[in-house]
C-alpha positions, 0 to 999 in steps of 0.5 A: 660539303659538295652539297652545300655549294649546290645549295648555293649555285642552285638557290642563290643565284635566283633573286626571287628565292633569296630575299636577303639579297639587297637586304639592309645593312643591319639585317643578319639572316640564318638560311636553313634548307628543310627538305620534307619527303612527304612533298620533295619540297624545300623551304628556306627559312629566314630570319632577322633580329625581329622576325622570321619568315619562310620561302618555299621551292617546290622541286628537291635541291639533291637527287640520288646520292648527292642528298646528304644521308644524315638526318634526312627527315627535314634538316639538310643544309644551313648556311649563315650569312652576317652583314658587314656592320654586324659581323663583329657583334655575330659570330659564326659560333653564334651562327652555328648555335641558332642552327643547332637550336633550329635543328633540334626545335623545329617541328616538321612542316606539313605540306601536301603534293602539288596539284595539277588542274586543268585551265578553267576547271575547278581544283581543290587543295587538300589539307587534312588538319585538326584545327578548332580555331580559325582557318586561313588560305592565303598565298604564300607571296602574299599572306595579308590577302585571305582567300578563305577562312573558317571557324566553328560558327561559319565560313568565308570566302573571296569569289572564286574560292570556296571552303566547306564548314562541315568539311572543316569540323571534319578536319578537312581544310580544304580549299576549292578554287572554282575555275582555274587560271593562270593567276591562280598558280602559286603556293597556298598556304593553310594557317590554324591560329597562326600555326602553318598547317599545310602548304600546297602548290597549284599546277596548271596542265599544259595545254595541247594543240595538234596543228596540220598545215601544208607547206607555205601556210602559218603556226599561230601560237598564243601567249596566254601568260604575262611576259617574260615568256620563251618558245622552245622547239623539239624536232620530230624524233628528236632525243633531247627532252625539252628541246632548245629555245628559239624565240623569246618575249619581254616587255612586248619584244620578240627576240628570236634566233637567226633561223627563225627571225625572218619568218617570226613575228609578234601581234600580242598575244600571238606569235606567228611563224610564217612559211612553214615547211615540212623541216619545222614539224615537231613540238613548240612549247610555250614556256613561262620563264618566272614560273618555269612551267610550259603552258601550252605545247603546240604539235606541228605537222606539215604535210608533204605535198608532192609538185604537180609534176611528181604526182602519181601518173598511174593514178591519172592514168586510171581515172583517164581510163575509167572516164572512157569507158564510161563514156564508151558504155554510154555513147554505144548504146545510143548509137546503136539505137540511132542506127537500128532507127535510121537503118529501119527508116532507110529500109521503109523508104526503099520499100516504098519506093520500090513499090511506088516504081512497081505501081507506076510500071504497072499502071503505065504497062496497063494504060498502054494496053488499054490505049492500044485496045488490046484484050485482056484475060481478066476484064477487071483489070482495065477498070481498075487500071483507069480508076488508079489513072484518074486518081492520079490525075486528080490528085496532081490536078488538085494539088496546091502546087498546081493551082493557079491564081487566075480566077476570082472567088465568085467563080468557085461557087460551081466547083464542088471540089471537096465533095468530088475528091471525097467521092473519088476517095470513097470509091477507091476504098471500096475497091481496095476492101474488095481486092484485100482477098485477091492477088492484087495486092500491089493496088492496096500497097499503092493506096497506102501511099496515096490516101495520105496525099489525097487526104492532104489535098482534100484538107486544103480544099476543106479549108478553102470552102470554110473561107468561102462561107466566111466570104459569103457571111461579110457579103451579107453583112455588108448589104445590111450595113448598106441598107441600114446605115446608108454607108455603102462606101464603107461596106462595099470597100470591105467587100471589094477588098476581100473580093479582089483577094486572088485564090488558087484554082484549077489550071483547067486545060 
């Protein structure tokens, strides 16, 4: 009877499946374990002198060859316990007789496969049973709390549960849970006119989260169900099916293995594992110890971070080369353009200097010849050189840098500087225009150098004349003011103040 020992060892040590433990002294209990092949479930029947109840276990008690072969359709084992006060009046033979009665009179119990649903989604508990009377759905552990009921006339249900009258009339006594949460996990019983029609267990599919962290960061795990819970850890690549327990939570108190105690903390409803490292990579399962269900599975991947000194040096070298090439490609054209422009400017200055030196030499030579009275084969050269010398002297004479402040403004009325300069410029323009088709190209080059300088001097004296006109207007206004308003001192003061200004005049020798 090895399988009976398995029953005792597997069931009777767990109080939640053994309602007879701690029973009153006058209770006589007969336990019958019924295995349904349809659902691989186990039913525990217990009876007292006044009533019988049933308890359900979703998992089979026997696996493989351990399961007895006889009468395997429903009955697998029976065990009688008699309290000490009733042992004399209730013999073992009576217990066996009661067991035989149960064996040959108990009808097969209808059961359905467990339903697995996702959190916060709808789930339907199936029950195909033709019922012409009143159908009730309840949780097995709370039979007085009717979740939904239906008869020939109408259906009624609590909030969060639904039944269809049309389906009821077709023999589909299904119960729909609109939004599944952890409080809905239970064994549900469908009863038709007091006869048990279906038992369906609702299981919530475990949540799955993938977490990727860097070394030193923290893994935060949620506790969505009431205590007690446990944390199971399975390392990556481990052959262990479920892993090992590393922490438990009971009465809002966290207890962990010594390896995890310094790094684990509880801030309800979260468990935090600090300072994770690569060796912490793996699977962390939050398991409900009361219902023996996995609630949430965290797959942790801790990134492998190379130290700064061990980072790929080739990559840094390649980046440096690329940056250097980009700078080279950008700077080289700029440098080339700057060099070309600068070289052109230098060449132009050299050319202008050479032309100017050539002109000066030519002028000096011709001037000496003219002064010495030497005859020239070309009679036009001497007058031309004289005009060039006169223009040079004129420009030098009327440059702002060559002027002094020795004369006052009224003395300028007889000096028509602008007209003089403009006249000389026109003469030189005409000479150069006539000589464009001759071989005297040196004169044209000289004029191209001197004309901007002459224009600058002319502009200076033009501004000077404008200032002179302004002074005359002030003098006229002062006289009018003196005659009309008899304020000679004011106008005279203004005039004298303006006349006392010193202007640049030619330093005539």
